[in-house]
C-alpha positions in Angstrom: 122.5 -61.9 36.2 123.6 -60.3 39.5 125.8 -57.5 40.7 128.8 -58.0 42.9 128.2 -55.9 46.0 131.8 -55.6 47.1 133.1 -52.0 47.1 134.3 -50.9 43.7 137.7 -49.3 43.4 137.8 -45.5 43.0 136.5 -44.5 39.6 135.6 -48.2 38.9 132.4 -50.1 38.4 130.9 -53.1 40.1 131.7 -56.4 38.5 128.8 -58.2 36.7 128.6 -61.9 37.7 127.0 -64.4 35.4 125.9 -67.4 37.5 125.4 -69.6 34.4 129.0 -69.0 33.3 130.2 -69.8 36.8 128.1 -73.0 36.8 129.5 -74.1 33.5 133.1 -73.4 34.4 135.5 -76.4 34.1 137.3 -76.7 37.5 140.8 -77.9 37.2 141.3 -80.7 39.7 144.6 -82.6 40.2 144.0 -86.0 38.7 146.1 -87.6 41.4 143.6 -86.3 44.0 140.6 -87.7 42.0 142.2 -91.2 41.7 143.1 -91.3 45.4 139.7 -90.2 46.6 137.5 -91.9 44.0 139.5 -94.9 42.8 138.5 -96.2 39.4 135.7 -93.6 39.3 138.4 -90.9 39.5 139.8 -92.1 36.1 136.4 -91.7 34.6 135.9 -88.3 36.1 139.3 -87.1 35.0 138.7 -88.4 31.4 135.4 -86.6 31.2 137.0 -83.4 32.4 139.8 -83.6 29.9 137.4 -84.5 27.1 135.3 -81.4 27.9 138.4 -79.2 28.1 139.9 -80.7 24.9 143.0 -81.9 26.7 143.3 -85.6 25.9 147.1 -85.5 25.6 148.6 -88.4 23.6 145.6 -90.6 23.8 144.3 -89.8 20.3 147.8 -90.4 18.8 148.1 -93.8 20.6 144.6 -94.8 19.4 145.5 -93.7 15.9 148.7 -95.7 15.9 146.9 -98.8 17.0 144.3 -98.3 14.2 147.1 -97.8 11.6 148.8 -101.1 12.7 145.5 -103.0 12.7 144.5 -101.7 9.2 147.8 -102.4 7.6 148.1 -105.8 9.3 144.7 -106.7 7.9 145.9 -105.7 4.4 149.3 -107.4 4.6 150.3 -109.9 7.2 154.0 -108.8 6.9 153.4 -105.4 8.5 153.7 -106.6 12.1 156.5 -109.0 11.2 159.7 -108.8 13.3 161.7 -107.7 10.3 159.3 -104.9 9.3 159.0 -103.6 12.9 162.8 -103.6 13.3 163.2 -101.7 10.0 160.6 -99.2 11.2 162.4 -98.8 14.5 165.7 -98.0 12.7 164.3 -95.8 10.0 162.3 -93.6 12.3 165.4 -92.6 14.4 166.8 -90.0 11.9 163.5 -88.1 11.6 162.9 -88.6 15.3 166.2 -87.0 16.3 165.4 -84.0 14.2 161.9 -83.8 15.6 163.3 -83.6 19.1 165.1 -80.4 18.2 162.0 -79.0 16.4 160.0 -79.6 19.6 162.2 -77.3 21.5 161.6 -74.6 18.9 157.9 -75.2 18.7 157.6 -74.9 22.5 158.7 -71.3 22.0 155.9 -70.9 19.4 158.4 -70.5 16.6 159.5 -72.6 13.6 162.8 -73.7 12.1 162.7 -74.4 8.4 166.4 -75.1 8.0 166.7 -78.4 9.8 166.6 -80.5 6.6 169.4 -78.5 5.0 171.4 -78.5 8.2 171.1 -82.3 8.4 172.5 -82.5 4.8 175.4 -80.3 5.8 176.4 -82.5 8.7 176.5 -85.6 6.5 178.6 -83.7 4.0 181.0 -82.5 6.6 181.6 -86.0 7.9 182.1 -87.4 4.5 184.5 -84.7 3.3 186.6 -84.7 6.5 186.8 -88.4 7.1 186.8 -89.8 3.5 188.2 -87.1 1.4 190.7 -85.6 3.9 191.4 -88.7 6.0 190.4 -87.2 9.4 189.6 -89.5 12.2 185.9 -90.4 11.9 185.1 -89.8 15.5 186.6 -86.3 15.3 184.8 -85.6 12.0 181.5 -86.7 13.7 182.1 -84.3 16.6 182.9 -81.4 14.1 179.7 -82.1 12.2 177.5 -82.0 15.4 179.3 -78.9 16.6 178.7 -77.3 13.2 175.0 -78.0 13.5 175.0 -76.3 16.9 176.9 -73.2 15.6 174.5 -73.0 12.6 171.5 -73.2 14.9 173.0 -70.6 17.3 173.6 -68.3 14.3 169.9 -68.5 13.3 168.9 -67.9 16.9 171.2 -64.8 17.0 169.5 -63.2 14.0 166.1 -64.0 15.5 166.6 -63.2 19.2 169.2 -60.4 19.0 168.5 -58.7 15.6 164.7 -59.3 15.8 164.3 -60.9 12.4 161.3 -63.3 12.2 162.4 -66.9 12.8 160.4 -68.0 9.7 162.4 -65.7 7.4 165.8 -66.4 9.1 165.5 -70.2 8.8 164.0 -70.0 5.3 167.1 -68.1 4.3 169.2 -70.7 6.2 167.5 -73.5 4.3 168.6 -72.0 0.9 172.1 -71.0 2.1 173.0 -74.3 3.7 171.6 -76.3 0.8 174.0 -74.4 -1.4 176.8 -74.8 1.1 176.3 -78.6 1.1 176.4 -78.8 -2.7 179.6 -76.7 -2.6 181.2 -79.2 0.0 180.3 -82.2 -2.1 181.7 -80.7 -5.2 181.0 -81.8 -8.8 181.0 -85.5 -7.9 177.9 -85.0 -5.8 178.2 -88.2 -3.8 180.8 -89.4 -1.3 180.5 -93.0 -0.1 181.2 -93.7 3.6 183.2 -96.5 5.1 180.8 -99.4 5.5 182.6 -100.5 8.7 183.0 -97.0 10.1 181.5 -95.2 13.0 178.7 -93.4 11.1 177.7 -96.5 9.1 177.3 -98.6 12.3 174.8 -96.1 13.7 172.0 -97.9 11.7 173.7 -101.2 11.0 174.8 -102.4 14.4 172.5 -104.6 16.5 172.9 -106.1 19.9 172.3 -109.7 18.9 172.2 -111.1 22.5 168.6 -111.4 23.5 169.5 -110.2 27.0 170.2 -106.8 25.6 166.7 -106.1 24.5 165.1 -107.7 27.6 167.6 -105.9 29.8 166.8 -102.5 28.3 163.0 -103.3 28.7 163.6 -104.3 32.4 165.7 -101.2 33.1 163.1 -98.9 31.5 160.3 -100.5 33.6 162.4 -100.3 36.8 163.4 -96.7 36.3 159.8 -95.7 35.6 158.5 -97.3 38.7 161.2 -95.9 40.9 160.8 -92.4 39.5 157.0 -92.5 39.9 157.2 -94.0 43.4 159.8 -91.5 44.6 157.9 -88.6 43.1 154.8 -89.8 44.9 156.7 -90.0 48.2 158.0 -86.4 47.7 154.5 -85.1 47.0 153.1 -86.9 50.1 155.8 -85.4 52.2 155.0 -81.9 50.9 151.3 -82.5 51.6 150.2 -82.2 48.0 148.1 -84.7 45.9 150.1 -87.8 44.7 149.3 -90.9 42.8 148.3 -93.9 44.9 150.5 -97.0 44.7 147.9 -99.0 42.8 147.9 -96.4 40.0 151.7 -96.5 39.8 151.7 -100.3 39.6 149.0 -100.3 36.9 151.1 -97.8 34.8 154.2 -99.8 35.4 152.6 -103.1 34.3 151.2 -101.4 31.1 154.7 -100.1 30.3 156.2 -103.6 31.0 153.8 -105.2 28.5 154.7 -102.8 25.8 158.4 -102.9 26.5 158.9 -106.6 26.8 156.6 -107.1 23.8 158.8 -104.8 21.7 161.9 -106.6 23.0 160.5 -110.0 22.0 159.7 -108.8 18.5 163.2 -107.2 18.0 164.9 -110.4 19.2 163.0 -112.4 16.5 165.0 -110.5 13.8 168.5 -109.2 14.4 168.2 -108.0 18.0 168.2 -104.6 19.6 169.3 -101.8 17.1 171.9 -99.4 18.4 170.0 -96.6 16.7 166.9 -97.2 18.8 168.9 -97.3 22.0 170.5 -93.9 21.2 167.1 -92.4 20.3 165.6 -93.6 23.6 168.5 -92.2 25.6 168.1 -88.8 23.9 164.4 -88.8 24.7 164.9 -89.6 28.3 167.6 -86.9 28.7 165.7 -84.2 26.8 162.5 -85.0 28.7 164.3 -84.6 32.0 165.8 -81.3 30.8 162.4 -79.9 29.8 160.4 -81.1 32.8 162.8 -81.2 35.7 165.2 -78.3 35.2 165.0 -74.5 35.5 166.1 -74.2 31.9 163.2 -76.3 30.7 160.7 -74.3 32.7 162.1 -71.1 31.1 161.4 -72.6 27.6 157.8 -73.3 28.6 157.4 -69.9 30.1 158.6 -68.2 26.9 156.1 -70.3 25.0 153.4 -69.0 27.2 154.3 -65.3 27.3 157.5 -63.6 26.2 156.7 -60.4 28.1 155.8 -62.1 31.3 159.0 -64.2 31.1 161.1 -61.1 30.6 159.5 -59.4 33.6 160.2 -62.5 35.6 163.9 -62.0 35.0 164.4 -64.7 32.3 167.1 -63.9 29.8 164.9 -64.2 26.7 167.6 -63.7 24.2 169.9 -66.3 25.6 167.2 -68.9 25.9 166.0 -68.4 22.4 169.5 -68.6 20.9 170.2 -71.8 22.9 167.0 -73.4 21.7 167.8 -72.8 18.1 171.3 -74.2 18.8 169.7 -77.3 20.2 167.6 -77.6 17.1 170.7 -77.3 14.9 172.5 -79.9 17.0 169.7 -82.5 16.6 169.4 -81.7 12.9 173.1 -82.5 12.5 172.6 -85.7 14.5 169.6 -86.7 12.4 171.7 -86.0 9.3 174.4 -88.5 10.5 171.7 -91.2 10.8 170.4 -90.4 7.3 174.0 -90.6 6.0 174.4 -93.9 7.9 171.2 -95.3 6.4 172.4 -94.8 2.8 176.1 -95.2 3.6 176.9 -92.0 1.7 176.5 -88.2 1.6 174.8 -87.0 -1.5 173.1 -83.9 -3.0 169.6 -85.1 -2.2 170.3 -85.3 1.6 168.0 -83.1 3.6 165.7 -82.4 0.6 162.3 -83.7 -0.4 159.7 -84.4 2.2 162.2 -84.6 5.1 161.5 -81.1 6.6 157.7 -81.7 6.5 158.1 -85.1 8.0 160.1 -83.7 10.9 157.6 -81.0 11.7 154.7 -83.4 11.2 156.3 -85.9 13.6 156.4 -83.2 16.3 152.9 -81.9 15.7 151.2 -85.3 15.2 152.9 -86.5 18.4 151.1 -83.8 20.4 153.3 -80.7 20.4 151.4 -77.5 19.8 152.3 -75.2 16.9 151.3 -72.3 19.2 153.9 -72.9 21.8 153.9 -73.8 25.5 152.7 -77.4 25.1 154.6 -80.5 24.2 157.1 -83.1 25.3 160.1 -84.7 23.6 158.3 -88.1 23.8 155.9 -86.6 21.3 158.7 -87.1 18.7 158.5 -90.8 19.3 154.8 -91.1 18.9 154.7 -88.8 15.8 157.5 -90.4 13.9 156.1 -93.9 14.6 152.8 -92.8 13.0 154.5 -91.3 9.9 157.0 -94.1 9.3 154.3 -96.8 9.9 152.1 -95.1 7.3 155.0 -95.0 4.9 156.0 -98.6 5.4 152.4 -99.8 5.3 151.7 -98.0 2.0 155.0 -99.3 0.6 154.0 -102.9 1.4 150.8 -102.3 -0.6 152.7 -100.9 -3.5 151.1 -97.4 -3.2 152.9 -94.8 -5.4 155.1 -92.2 -3.7 152.8 -89.2 -4.7 149.9 -90.9 -3.0 152.0 -91.4 0.1 152.8 -87.7 0.1 149.1 -86.8 -0.1 148.1 -89.2 2.7 150.9 -87.9 5.0 149.8 -84.3 4.2 146.2 -85.2 5.0 147.2 -86.6 8.4 149.3 -83.5 9.2 146.4 -81.2 8.2 144.0 -83.2 10.4 146.4 -82.9 13.3 146.9 -79.2 12.9 143.1 -78.7 12.8 142.7 -80.8 15.9 145.4 -78.8 17.6 143.7 -75.5 16.7 140.3 -76.7 17.8 141.7 -78.1 21.0 143.4 -74.8 21.7 140.1 -72.9 21.3 138.3 -75.4 23.4 140.9 -75.0 26.2 140.6 -71.2 26.0 136.8 -71.4 26.2 137.0 -73.7 29.2 139.4 -71.4 30.9 137.2 -68.3 30.3 133.9 -69.9 31.2 
């Protein structure tokens, strides 16, 4: 133990310096610099640093997904069949869309318990307007999505402007909008949709031409390489660490293997599902909004510290209301995909385990419950884990109650890991 000999401020005391703590501190080093200076050894050094700091990102989720696929494939050879994988890709979109909206809310460090009920309302609105009242289905679809945005903004208003806790506001919303959905559907309880209509085709339309799936894979790989390469050039020009070309090529090749492998499997069944294309487009756009725009940076800032954000000039109320409006919008979109899946709007829409699956998808994918950490791509990883488990257990004939317990166990494990990781990161930052 030593004493800092620099002059102390008036009325203050000298700072006590602990050399052991300083020695054990985890120094944050830009991974691009490590890779550029140390080559392959830089990857190892960066992995060790992240492991020590409890910041492995999506690596555990990817490893878990691989293990899930390997286990279920060993139990049933049909799990990795083209048909089953295509069904998983379509089924996961509804929950995944809703999880995207929840991620925006979780980044604030808040929660929205109403998304399940709002999804049911959107399906009911489309069915009542287009089937019962004969409105143009495209117009009914727009009204349903806009309704979800208004509902979310209303929740955000009570939270951000009035000051009511988001948990209580959205819990009340869950009850209210469930009742509203039942009122819309009336005593009949179920309204069947047009099997050839716009909503029905959300989950039944496939691009059967093999060029579609391979073209999308090629486009994704090309855009990834171009984006990474141009970002590296910009960082070089600014004189800050950037990824070497070899690192970019390696990541591009890895993405190409996954993308073209998925395209090959989809083409072995019906082709590229429209639902999957729409989901991927949403992920790309929302990821860009969060990571590349001032609005996205404001959301992350609020998740880090509300007071600091307010002092920095951020309109906290407006951002919060807009985030809940986004959550309501994606809840409505997810509800349309659920209505498309069953070709109807009924009283059970948005009920059951849907809300928990949506939150679980976001958290399992890597979004923190404590705010300030996450990406919309986490929705893809998380929902793949959940739906893969559901389909794997269904192939084995496991009863629904057991499926609930297993999914709940996975969610609990993820939350515990998130909490432990957060404490580890804080300790590393204080050391």
